[in-house]
N, C-alpha and C positions, 0 to 999 in steps of 0.2 A: 512527481514531487521531488524537490531537492532543497537542501538547507541553503538559505541565503546568508544568514549570520547568526551567531550565538553571542549572548552577552551574559557574563557571570560576575559574581562578586569577587572582590580581591581575595586571593588565597592567603590565609594567615595560618600559623601553626595551629590555632584553634579558632575557627571562624565563628563570629557572633551571629551571622545570619543563618537561620534555620527555617525551612519551609513550614508554614502553619498547616495545621490539620483541622478541618479541610482547607486546602489551598484554593483560592478563587481568583479569577481574572476577568476583565471585561474590556471590550474593544469598541471605541466610539466611532461615529461616522466621520469624525475629523482626524482619524488615525492617531488617537491617543489611546495608550494601553495602560490600564490600572491593574495591579496585582498585589498580593499580600505576601509578607513573610513575618516571622516573629524574630525579634531582636533579643538575644540572650544577654542580660545584664548580670555580670558575676561580681560578687563582693566577698572579700575576705572578712571573716568575723572572728574577733577575739584573738587569743594567742594561738589557738589551735588552727591548723590550716583547713578550714571548712568552707566550702564554696556553696553560697546560696544563689540558686539560679532563679532569676525573675524575668518574665517575658514581657516585652513591649510589643504590642501588635501594630505593625507598620503597614501603611498603604504607600505604594510606589506608583508614580505616574511617569510614563515616558512618551516621547514623540517618536514615531517609528523611523523618522529621518535622522534623528540624533539620539539613538537608544542609550548611549553612554551618559547623556545629560539627564540623569534620573532625579526626580523630585521625590524625596522620601519624607513622610510626615508621620509623627506619632499620632495615631488615630484617636487616642484617648479612650478606645474601647477597653473595657476591663476583661472581657472574655474574647475568645478566638472569633475572628471575622468570618461570617458564614456566607455573606452575599455582597456582591458589588454590582451596581447597575447604572449605566449612563442614561441620560435623558436623550430625546430624539434630536436635540440640537448639538449634542456632544460637548456641552459646556458645563454641565453639572453632573455630579456623581453621588450616588447613594451608597452607604455602607451600613451593614447590619451585623450584629454579633449574637453570641450564644447567651447573652443576658437580656435580650429584648430591646437593646438600644439601636436606634436608626439615626444616622447622621447624614445631612446633605452638605456636600462640598461644592464650593464655587471658586472660580478663578479670582485671584487678587489682582486688581488693575488689569484684568484681561490678559494675564500672563500664563502661558501653558506650563511654566515651571514654578508657579507660586499659587498655593491653594489654601483656603480657609474654610472651617466649618461654620456655616451660617445658621441653619435651623435644624431641628430634629424632632423625634418623637420616641416614646418608650412604652413597652409592655413589660413591666418590671419582672425580671427573673424568668421570662419565657423565651427560649431561643427561637430566633427567626429562621425558617427553613426556605422561604420563598419571598421574593421582593420584586416589585415592578413599579415603574412610573405609570400613572393613569394615561390612557390613550388621548391624544389631542385631536383625533378625527381626521388626520391627514393620512391617506393611503394611496399609494401609486402602484399600478400594476404594470409589469413588464410583459410585453407580448413578443416572445422570442421568435415566433413564426412570422412576425411582421418586421424583423430587423432590417429588411431591405426597403421598407417603406420610406418615402421622402419626408413625410410630416412627422414631427416629434409627437404630436397628439395621437397618432395611430400606434406608435411604438410604446409610449408611456401614457396610460390613461388614468385619470383621477377616478378612484372608486368611491362610491357613496358610502361614507362610514361616519357614524355618530361618535362624538367625544364621550368619554365616560361620564363627564359632568360638565354642564355649561353655565357660564355667568349670564348676566343680563345682556341681551343682544346676540346670544349664540356663541360668544367667545368661550373657548375651552378653558376649564378650570384646572390649574396645575395641582399635582399632589402625587401621593404614592399609596400602594396597597401592599400589605405584608401578611404572611401566614405564619403562625407560630406552631411549635411542636405540640402544644396542648389542644390544638384544633380551633384556635381563635383567628379571626381575620380582623386586621386593624387598617383603617384608612385615615390618612392625614391629608388635609386640603390646605393649599397655600393661598390665602386671600391676597388681593392686590395691595392691601395696606401692610403686608408682612406678617399678619397674624396667622397662626396655624390652628385649624380645627381638626380634632382627632376623635375618632369613634372606634370602639372595639365591640365585636359581636362574635358569638359562637357560630361556627359553620353549620352545625345542626344541633338539635336538642340533646342528642346523646353524644357528648364530646368523647373523642378517642385520640390516641397518640397519632401524630402525623410525623413520620420520618422523612418523607419526600413530598414535595408539592411544586406546582408550577401555576403560572397565571397567564391567561389569554383573554382576548377581547372579541366581542361580537359586533357586527355592523350596526346593531340597534342600540349600542351604547352600554350593553351589559358586560359584566365581567364573569369569566368562567375560571373556577379554581379546581385543579385536579390534585388529589391527595392519595397517599398510600402509607400504611403503617410499617412498610418495609418487608412484610412477609408476602411471598407469592401466593400463599393459600388464602389470603384475605383479598377482598375486591378492591379495585382502584375506584375511588369515589370521585364524583364530579358534582360541583355546586355552582348555581348561578347566583351572582352577587350584584345587587343594585344599590347604587350610592345616590343619596339625595341630600339637599340642605333644607331643613325645616326650622323656621324661627331661629336662624343664625346658628343652628346646630347640625352637625353631620349625622346622618341616619343611614344605617346599613340594613338591607333586607336580604335574606338568603333563601335559596330554594334548592331542593335536591334534584339532580338530574340522573339519567340512567348511568349505572356503573358497569364495570366489566371485570372478568377474570382473565388472566393471561392464558393464552392457548397452551403454553408448555405445562401448566398445572393440570389441564384436563386431558393432555395427551398421555395415554397409559405408558408409553415408552420413556417419558421424561417426567413422570408425575412428581417424584421427590428429588429430582436431580438438581433443580435450581431453587433453593429454599428462600432466597432473598431477592427483592426488587431493589436494584442499586441505582437506576437512573429513570427518571420520569420527566419527559419534556414534551410540550406542545411543539409541533413542527414550525410554527411561527407565532409571534405574539398576537397577530390579528387573524390567526387561523385556529379557532377553538374546536374545529371538527376533526382535527387529525392529531394524534398523539403517538409518541415514540416511547416504548418501554423496554427496559433491559433487566433481565433476571440473571443472577450469578450464583456460583458456588465458589469454593476456594481457588479453583483452577480455570473454570470456564464460564462463558456467558452466552446468552441467546438474546437476540434483539427482535422485537415485533413492532409493526406499524399498524395502528388501528384507525378507523374512520367512523364518524357518527353519521348515520344516514336516516332519512325519513322513509319509513316503509308502511305499506298499507296493512291494516289489521284485518285478517280474514274473518268474515261474519258467518256464523252457523246458519245452515240451511233453514232451520225453523224460523229464525229472525228474518232471513231473506224473504220468506213467504209473507210474513206479516208486513214488513216494510222494506221493499227491494232497494238495494244500494245502487245508485246510478252515478256513473262518472266520478266527479271530484268529491262526491259526498261520502266516499269510503273513509272510515276513521283511519287516522295516521298515527303512528308512534315513532319515537326516536330510538334507534338501536345501534349499538357499537358492532361493527363488522371488521374482522381482521383483513388488512390489505395484503400484507406480506410478512414473512419471517425468515430469519437467517438459519443456517445450520449451526451446529455447536462451534463456538469461537473460543479463542483464548480469552482470558479474563479482561473485560473492558475496564479501563481506569478513568476515562474521561470521554465526554461527548460534546461536539461542537456543531451547532445548527446553522444553516445558511440564513443570511439576513436579506438576500435579494427577493423582493416580492414578485416572483415569477408566477403568472396566473396559470396554475395547474389545479384541476379538480380531480375528484376520484376517478372520473372516466377518461382522464387525460393520459393514461399510461401509454397509448399509441403515440401521442404527441411527444411524450417524455422520451420514448425510444427513438423517435425521429430526430430529437435535439439532444440526445444523451451526452454529447460531448460538450455541451454548453456549461460553463462554470455557474454555480449557483443552484444546480439541480442536485448536488451531492451534499451529504452531511459527513462529518469526520468522526471516526471512532479511534480512540487511542487504547493500546493494549499494554498489559503489564510486561510484555517482552520488549517494549520500546518501539514497536511498530505503530504506524498510523494507516488506517484504511479510509478511503473516501468511497461511500456507497450511495446509490441513488436514493433520494429521500422518500420515494414512494415504493419502488420495487425492492429496495435494499440490495440491489445487484452491485457487485464490485466495479468501481470506476478507476481507481488509482491506489497505489500502495507506496508507503515510505518505510524503509527499514532503518531503524535507529542503530546506533553503534553497538548496542547489546542484543538486538533482535536477530533472528535467524535470517540467513541470506537465501536467495533463490537456490533451488536444488542443483542447478547446473554449475554453480560456483565451486571451484576446487576446495576440498576440506582444509588444505594447508593455508588458504587465504583467509579462512574464517577466524576472527580473533577469539581468543579464549576469554570467557567472562568469569570473574571471580566475585563472590559476594552478591548482594541483592542487585537486581537489574534496575537500571535507571529508566524511568518512564514518565510520561506527562501526567501530572495530577490535575492540571487545569488546562483548558484549551479553548481558543476562540477563533472563528473564521472572520476575515475582514468583510467589509460591507459589500464588496463585489465578489467575494469568495475566491479571489486570486491569490490570497496569502493566508497563512495559518500561523498563529503564535501559540506556543505551548510553554508552560512552566513545569519543569520536572521536579523530581523528588529531592534534588539538591538546590532548588531555588534558582536554577539557571534558565534564562529565557531564550527560546529558539524561535527563529523566524523561517518559515518554510514557504517556498513558492509552490503554487498549484497551477500547473500548466493549463492554459485555456483549452487545449486539446485533450486534457485528462490522460496524457501519455499515448494517445492514439495518433497515427500519422494523418495529419490534415494538411491540405495544401496551404501555401502562404496566404492566399486570399481569404480562406475561411478563418485562419487565426487572426488576420488583420480585421476581418469583419466583426469577430467577437470583441476584440480590443476596442474597436471604433464604437460599437454598440454600447459598451460599458462606459467609455469616455463621454458619450452623449448622455447617458444616464446620470453621471456625476455632474455634467454641465447643467442639466435640468433641475436636479435636486439640490445642488450646492455642496454635495459631499466631497471630501478630499479624495484625490485619485492616485495617491502614492503607490498603492498596491498594484495598480495597473502598470505603472512605470517599471515595476520589477521585471516585466516581460517584454519591454520594448528594446529591441536591438538597434544599434546605430543604422543598419540598413533599412529599418522600418520607418525611421523618423520622418523623412521627407514625404513618404507616401501617406502616413497617418495625418500629418499636418495639412496636406492638400485635400484629402478626403474629408477631414473634419471641417475645413473651410467650405467645401462644396455642400456638405449637409447643412451647415449653418446658413448659407446663402439661400437655401431652398425654403427656409421658414418665413413666416410673415413678418412685416416690418416691426410690429409691436414686440414680438418675441425676440427678434434680433436685437432690439434696443435693450431688452432686459438682460440678455446673455452677452452683450457686447464686451464687457470687461472680463467675464469668466472665460471666454474662448481665447482671449489674448493671453491670459495667465496660463491656460492649458497649453497653448502653443509654446510659450516660453519654457515651461517645464519639460516638454518633449524635446525641444531643440537643444537643451542642455546635455542630452544623451548622445550627441553625435558631433564629431570634430568638424564636419562640414557645415554644421548649422549653429555652432556655438556663438558666433558673432551676432546672430539674430536674436539671441536671448536678451542682449542689451537693448536692441531695438524695441522688442515687445515690452520690456519694463519701462522704457522711455515713453512708449505709446500710452501705457496705463497712467503714467505720471501726467502726460499731456491731457488725456481725457479728464482726469480729476481736476487739473488746474483750470481747464476750459469751463467745466461745469461750475466750479467755485466762483471764478471771476465773473462769469455771465450771470450767476445767481445774485450777485451784488447789485446788478443794474435794476433800477426801479422805474416804472412808468411815471410820466410827469403828472398824469391824472389817474387816480386810483381806480376809477370806474371805466377805464378804457376797455372797450369790448374786444379789440383785435388782439394780435399776438403779443407775447411778452417781448421786452427789449432784446433779450438774448436770441429769441427766434427771428426777430426782425433783423438783427445784426447778421445772422447766418444767411438769411434770404437776400439781403442787399449785397453782401460781400460775394455771394455766388453769382448774382446778376451782373454786377458792375465789375468788369474785368480790367479796368484801368490800372496801369502800373504806377500811377501817382497816388500816394497814400492820402494826400490832402483832398484830392478829388473824390475819393471814396468817402472820406469823413463828411464832406458837404451834404451827402444824402442821408445822414443819420441825425436823429434828434439828440443833439449834444446835451440837452438838459437831463436826459435819462442817465447820463454817465457821471453826474455830479456826486462825489462822495466826500466824506470828511477827510481833512488833510492827514490826520493820524492814521486813518484806515489805509490811505494810499501809501504812506510811508512804510507801514507794517507789511505791505505786500511786496516790497522791493526785492526781496530774495527770490520770490517766485517769478517776478517780472524779469529779473536778471537771468534766470535759467532759460526763460523763453527766448530772450535776446541772444544769449550765448549759443543756444542749440541751433537757432536759425543760421547764425554766422558759421558755426561748425559744419552744418549740412551743406551750405552753399560753397564753402571752401573745399569740401570733399567731393564736390560734383566732378571735377576733372579726373578724379581717381575712381570713378564709379565702376570701372571694370574689375575692382577688387571686392568680391563679396565677403572677404574675411574682415574687412574694416567695419566696425560698428557704425550704424547710421545708414548703411547702404540701402536697406529696404524702404526707408523714408523717401528716397529720391524718386520712387515710382508710386508712392502712396498718396493719391490725390486728396483723400479725405483728411489725412493728417496734415498735409501741407495747407489745406483749406482752413483747418483749425488754427494753425500758426498764423495764417494771414489775418484771420478775424482778431486774434489776440494782439497782433501788431497794431491794428487799427485802434483797439480799445486802449492799449498802452499809449499810443500817440495822443489820444484825447486826454487821458489822465495826466500826461506830461505837460499839457497846457495848463492844467490846474495846479500841479505840483511838480516842477522839473526834477526835483531830487529823487522822485520815484522811478524815473526812467532808467533803463539798463545802461551801465557804464561801459563804454568802449574806449580802447586805447588806439587813437587814430594818428596817422602821420601828418594830417593837415587839420588845422584848427577850424577851418571854414567848412569842412565836409559834414553833410547831413547823413549820418550813418544809418538812421532809421529809414529814411527815404530810399537810400541806396539798397539796403537789404530788402525792403518791401518790393522794390522794382524787380530785383533778381528773383525773389521768391515768387512773385506773381507770374513771371515768365516760365519758371519751372512748374508751377501749379497748372498753368494752361496746357502744358505738354501731357499731363496725366490726370486731368480733372474727370475725364470719362474713362471708367475702368476698362471698358471694352475697346477703347480707341486711344491707346497710349502711343505718343510719338517721341522720337529722340530729341533731346534739347539741341538747338542749333549751335553752330560754331561760335557765333557772336556771344551767346550766353556763357558758353564754356570759357571763352577768352576773358570775359568780364570776371568770372569766378576765379580764373587763374590769377588775376590781378589783386584779388582780395587780400592775400597775405602781405602784399606791399602797401595796402591802404589801412588795414586794421590788424591788430594783434589777435591771432586766432586763439581762443581759450582752450584749456584742457577740460574735457567733459569728465565729471566724476561718475564713471559707470558703476553699477552695482558690483560688489565683489563676487568672485566665483564662490558659490555656496559650499560650505564645508560639510554638507550632508553625506550620507552613506550611499545614496542611490547610484551615483556614478562609479562607485567602487565595486558594485555588484554585477556589472555587465559581463565580466568574463566568466561568470558562473562559478567562481572559486569561493569557497567558504571563507567568510571574514570573521575572525574571533575578536571580540570586544570585551571591555571590562567596565562595569558600572562606575561612574565617577571619574573616568579617565578618558580624555579624548584620544582617538587613535593617532598613532605616529605618522601614518601616511596621509597627512593633511594635504590637500591640493587636488587638482583635477587631472585626469589622465590626458586631457586635450587642452590643458591651460597654457602650455608653453608658448604657443603662437599668440596667446592673448595677453601675456604679461605686460606688454608695452602699453596697454590701455588701462591697467589697474594700478592703484596706488600700492607701493611696496610697504612691508611692515616698517614701522618707525616714521613713516611720512605722516603729515597732518591728516586727521580723520575728518569726515564730514557727516552731518546729519542729512541723510539722503532725502528726507521728506520736508524738512524745514529749510534746507539749503544753508545751514549754518555751519561754520567751521568750528571743530571741537578741539583742535590741537593734536599734537602727535600722541600724547598720553592723556586722554580725556579724564577729567575729574568728575564729570556728571554721570549719573547712572544711565545706562542705555539699554535698549531692547532691540532684538533683531528678529527678522521674520524667519520662521522655520522652513519656508518654501523658497524664497528668493534671496535671502541673506541681507535684505535692506536693513540699515541701522538708523535708529532715531532715538532722541533723548526720552527718558521715561517720564520726566515731569516737564510741563510746558513752561517756557520762560516768558510767554506772552500773555497779555491780558486784554488785547484788542479783540472785539467781537468778531471781526472778519477773519482773523487768524484762528480763533477758536472754532469758527465754522469750518475752516480748512482742516483743522486737527480732528474734528468730529468724524471726518470721512474715513479715518484710519485708526481710531482709538480702540476699536474692538478687534479688527483684523487689518492686516497689511492691505495695500491697494490691490495686491495680487490675490487676496483672499486667504493668505497663510496666517497661521497663528503667531503671536508674539511670544518670545521667551526672553527673560531677563539675562543680561550679559554681565560677566564679572567686570569690575572697574579696570582691570589691567588687560582688556582685550587688545589684540594686535591685528 
């Protein structure tokens, strides 16, 4: 493990930011991190200099790619925040406090740096100690031992799992469950109409204090709650909770399950050594059979892993004679058994559990040992000396260690090199693992956020192929689930990029056609983010983003076509267009048009005119590609990969035909070219050259070189038409490219780093607009001017910029905008930009 970056608050003579106690953080599947601090408001009162300290409980949300761009919101909680919890989509956040108030936060206008409190619930005056969203019934299992399989269905299988509660038709009902300090369980359900149904029930008849609690879910749709009163001499209690809706009211039923005493309290050698239970966690939210417990004293801790098993109940011989027990008729009971325990450790300050759903059962310790270097099998323990240990989640054996600035160093390090520590040690008070377990964030006792890399090899020497296989497997997992893969990019070195992109493409091509279509845009976005990490592949980033834009335009324009007769049984007009354009290889655009039913292409004049900016981009890009064909030996030039991409060239060819037909209806919607001759038919010329180039690479396995005649004609294009400048996406200003040299980057909240720019961007500057030049809306293709007055948003992943509010009211344009209103075309999140962006 090593530090990637640290981000801290501005240092003032007297800082207003102080860590809240307890401090909490949460990491979403979209790589958003939420954490808490308390803001000290100081006021001078009267003539005497008396300071009245008043605390504001803040929630901070950052995107891991832009950690300095923190969104801080006054939570409105009157007491300290005790829990933060993301939903499974990573777009909503729950916060709960020590006064029993629970708030649900949602993005404002789908912006990652703008949040608002929408709904909530309350158990007045009763502090919340555990909080969780209800399970939606979606569970995927990772089969590490099958990582070499060709089919994604073998590597990642859907597990039969029932939602906590279902609506009519089996749709999962959204909501949350919380446990309070007085032993109450409260459930809030979000109805489709926005109404909140809340019910509160005691966990058992005899209510008792709950100092620690956690929530997990069973495959049958039930909820399991684990509680402890904080004393190791008391049992850890478990309850089954069933939620239902009866007569439009939420109903809760509870049932007591087997409890356990920690092993350290029954061990004569340690009987009174660890008086308090400080951490209680289920190993996973959908794994209610395995629990992690930590007991501590002032200086030390011990960690135990327990498992719930079904065991046969022995029957007395007397009863055996009366009624012999045969086979599966033997009575069974549930019993907690200890799986593993650590030796005495330094005092544990925080625990982080893996979120990867690796399919390991109690009997899988052999499999676990065979794959012990795979990330996701370890959980993290933070200690008061500043160190962090990664231990196996079942065997609790050490896998990796990180020594903080104040923790002790390895024994073989010279004493002179060890820094002297004065005052209290800095340690993580809250900690979370990323969704692939390749990164760890911790918030320390000073409110500073640290991002740690966790090596895929867990510090052991693995050959390059094994490390690549781990990264590839996790990239495939993110591609299937739709989770963000930023934490995987932390480990990709420039030398790996080409290999990873090729292998990812090979694995993708092995899948069936239906799955390929579902994942078609996600793999292009993934390739783009990988290619950004190497100087030899940086130009391909623009190509991949242009391909995403092309796919989106193609789908939108073809979706506007309507069959002439509504009950037509055969293919849609878009499918027919694709089929005819692939069959008819004629270079004359008008001859291809004759084979189409032109009545299917009739649209309103206002609709055609509103699409002109998108149509112009298609025309400009085709001209740019053909003009760059004579320079195809230069892979550094953006657009190079399109010259061998038969599928993309085929899409351009289809769109040129559609545009030609629409031009007959409304000539002003056609792309505008600056030609040297008034009589030249630019569309026909470009279609003819494009078709010749497409014929060279239409079959992926049989690509031929363009002949000299085609290259000569393309050489003449600059003398016939003015070649446009293509507005490529800007090089992203994120942190990932600055972390490749493995040097620690120090950042400050609210202040963008001074080293803006890309380490490999110098060769690319010729293709990107310089600061001060006119800006463009990359998705609407509208010019915004050198200093835009409209509010804009940018993608956290690719840097694409577009206006926040739509200037259009035409239905077709709104349909286009709906494609990227929630996420960018690459799948990245939107963040609001300041008006003075450059």
